[in-house]
N, C-alpha and C positions, 0 to 999 in steps of 0.2 A: 405494106401496111394498108389495111382497109381504110377507105375514105370515111371521114366523119362529116356528116351533113347536119344542118340545123333546121328545125321545124317548130312552128307554134302549134301546140295541141290544145284546142279549145275543150273545156271541161263541161260536162252536163250541168245544167242549172242547179245550184244548190239551194236547199230550203232556206229562205230568209236572206239569200244573197241579193245585194242591191246593185250589183254591177256584174258584167261578164267576167268569167274567170278563165285563165289560160296559163299554160306552162311553156316557157321557151326551152326547147329540148335539143340535145345533141343525139345523133342517131347513127348507127352503123349496122350493116348486115341486112339480110332479106326480111321483109315484113312477114313472109310466110313461115319463118323459122320460129322455134321456141323463144319466148320472150325473157330477156334479162333486164331488170330495172335497177339502175344504179342511183343511189340517193346520197348526195354530198352533205357535209357538215358546215360549221362556222369556223372561220370566215371564208370558206371555200366557194366553189361554184362547179357547175357540171363539167367544165373542161378538165378537172382533175382526173376524170375517169377515161380520158381519151386513149391512153395506152392500153388499158384493159379492154375497152370496147373494141379496139382494133384487133387485139389478140383473139377475142371470142367471136368476132363478126362472121367468121367462116361457118360457124355452126348455129349461131343464135342471132335473133333480132335484139340489138342492144339499144336501150333508150335511157338517157340520163337527163332528167329535167333540172333546170334551175328552179329550186323550190320557191314556193310562194314568198314574195317579198324580195327575192333576189333578181339580179339584172335580167331584164327582158320579160320576166313573168309578172303576172298580176300581183300588185302590191297594195292591198287595202290599207288605209291609214289607221284604222282602229286596232288597238292592242288586242281586243277581244277576237278579232278575225284570225288570230294566230293560236287560238286554243286547239288542243289536240284533235277534237272532232273535225275541225276544218282542214287541218293538215292531212289527216287520214283520208278525208273525202277527196282531196286533191289527187292523192296517189291512187286511190280506188278508181277515180274517174279516168286517170291516165291509163291504168291497166285495162279498163273497160274499152277505152278508145283504141287500144292496141291488141285486141283479140279476146279479152275477157279473163285471162288467167296468165300469171307469170310462172315460168319455170323456176325462177328464183328472183328474190329481191336482195340486192347486195348493198349494204348501207354502212356509213361511217358517221360517228359523232351525232349531230342533230338529225341527220338522215336516219341514223340507227334508232333514235328515239321514236321517230315516226314509223319506222319499219317494225319495231317491237309492238307498237300499238296496233298497227295494221294486222300483224299476225295474230294478235290476241282477239281482235274484234271481227276481222273478216278473213279467217283462214282459208276460205274457199277461193280466194283470189291469188294464192301462191302455193307452189309445191314445196319450196324450200326457202329458208331464211339464212342469209349469210351476214353476220354482224362483225364490223371492225371497230374496236375500241369505242363502244357505246354501251353503257350499263343498262341492264334490265331495270325498269322503274321500281320494282319491289326491293331489289338489292340496293339500289341507289338511295331510295328514301330512307331505308334503315341506316345506311352509312351517314347520310346527311343529318339524321336525328341523333345518332349515338356515337359516331366516330370523330373525335376531335381532329385527327389527322386529315380525314376526308373533308371536314368542314374548312380546314385551313387550305387544303389543296383546291377547293372549289370557291374560295373567297372571291375570285375574279368575277364570278357570276353576278354577285351583287353590284359590282361596279358596272357591269354591262346592262343592268336593269335601270340604271339612273337615267333621268331625262336628258342629261347632257352628254351621254355616252358617245353618241354619233360624232358630236363636235370634237370631243377629246380624241377619238380614234382617227379622225380624218386629219388632225393637225400635223404639221411638219411632214407632209407627204406620207401620211399613215404610219408614222413612226412606231406607235404602240402596236399596231397590227403586225408590222415586220418583226417586232420583238417577240411576238408569239411564236414565230418560226425560228428565230435566230438565237434566242437566249440559251438554248440547250443544244450544244453540238455545232452551232454555227450554220446549220442548214446549207451544206454544200450543193444540194439539189436546186437551190433557189437561183436559177440562172436569170439572165437578163430577159429571156423570153417568158419565163414563169412570172417574173416581177411585172412585166408588161400586162400579162393576162390577169393577174390579181389586181393591178392598179385599175384596169379597165372595169373589172367587176365591181370593185369597191366604189369607184367614181359614180356608178349608177345609183348609189344611195345605200346607207347603212341602217336606216330606221327599221325597214322590214326585217332584216336579219336579227336585229337586236330585239324586236318584238317577240321572238321565240322565247327569249329569257324572261321578258316582262310578263308574258301570258302564262308561263308555266308555274304551277304551284311548287315545283321542286327547285329549291335553292337553299344555300346554307342559312341557318337561322341567324337573324341579326340581333336577337335578344331572347330572354326567357318567355316573352309573350308572342313571339313570332308564330303565325298560324301553321307553319310547317311542323311544329312540334305535335300538334293535334291531328295532323293529316293521317288518315288511314285509307289504305287501298285494299279492298277485299281480295283474298287469295284467289278465289274462283275467277275473278275478272283478270287476273294476271297470268293465267295459264297459257302457255304457247303450245299449240297442238299440231304444229307442222315441224318436220325435221329441221334442226337448227345447227349451223356451224358458227362458232365464234372464233375469230382470228384476232389475237391481242398482242400489241406491242408492249412488252413488259417494262420498257423504260419510260412509259407515259407517267409524267409527274402529276398531271391533273386528274387522271383516271387510272390509278395504280391497279396492278393485277389482283389486289385484294377484293376488287369488285366482282371477280369471278366466283368468289366463295359463296356457296349457297345457291348458285344459279340452277342447279339440278332440281331444286324445290319447285321451280316454275316451268322447266323445260324437260319433258320426258325423254325426247329423242335429241340428245345433245352431244356434240363433238367440239372440243376446244383445242385449238392449235395456238401455241405460244411462240412469239418471236422475241427472244430475250434482248436483243440489241436494238429493237425498233421502238421509237417513241410514238406519241400521238399521231405524228405525220407519217405513218408507216407506208401509205400509198406512194408518197414521194420518195421516201428514204430507201425502201426495199421493194421496188416494183416487181422484181422477179420472184422473190419469196412470197409476196402477196398473191401474185398471179398463180403460182404453183399451189398455194393453199386453196385458192378459189377453185382451181382445176380439180383438186381432190374432193372438195365439197360437192361440186357438181357431179362428180363421178359416183358419189354415194347415193343409194336409194334408187328410185324409179328412173328409168331412162326418159329423156325428153319426149314429150308427145304434144 
């Protein structure tokens, strides 16, 4: 298994930033090889990609940052610092620091939200997009506005937006966070070593990760006057013009496979692979199936360069 190292990658100064920005990264493979960037979701951290990075390190330079606000990375206090433009800027800066273009960006959950936006706004920075259980914003907005089932499935988002969310999640040794993993299927993958890694990441602070929810305009409406009802995202701005593979665990109860419907409206070069028995935590649950699906995704299209 390839060695995983850690490195702080300082980001170029951002317009309006009042402090230095950096990402604490896990890394494997040769810096001269084609770049794979792995973006984690909530409530995870970069270590969840270790197995996949070790697998691909023989051919690729694999980099997985702890995203802004997560353990070891810059964590601005203001909620506004977690708006999409800043998160996109972080990943763009990371790619620029690692050679200027990624062979692929591979992303899950909130990392996927950032990756969708990166591909829409800065397609020159990546050759391929690989998304794991993270809805395209155009499809997700429509579901949040019109689909009662999705509104109910996403109701947890409004709890995570509350000012006291961090305190509630940290109580009783992070009991509510463990329940995110264990309430469906028992999470047999959650070994003592995994628990220790998660506990260490969460102990570094939860306000930054929760600010992703607070800063986003996408959330289930809390009433008829909620601003999300009036939110409109222009179709042209939502187009993804890089080849895209979507790998979806169909047993995901928060982000059900119905969120794949209509995706071709936004992604011209699209390939979808479904994992019927995997939930939202597919990277942990079915590592071999996920790795094989990513292998197939990377094999499609242009060869690495």
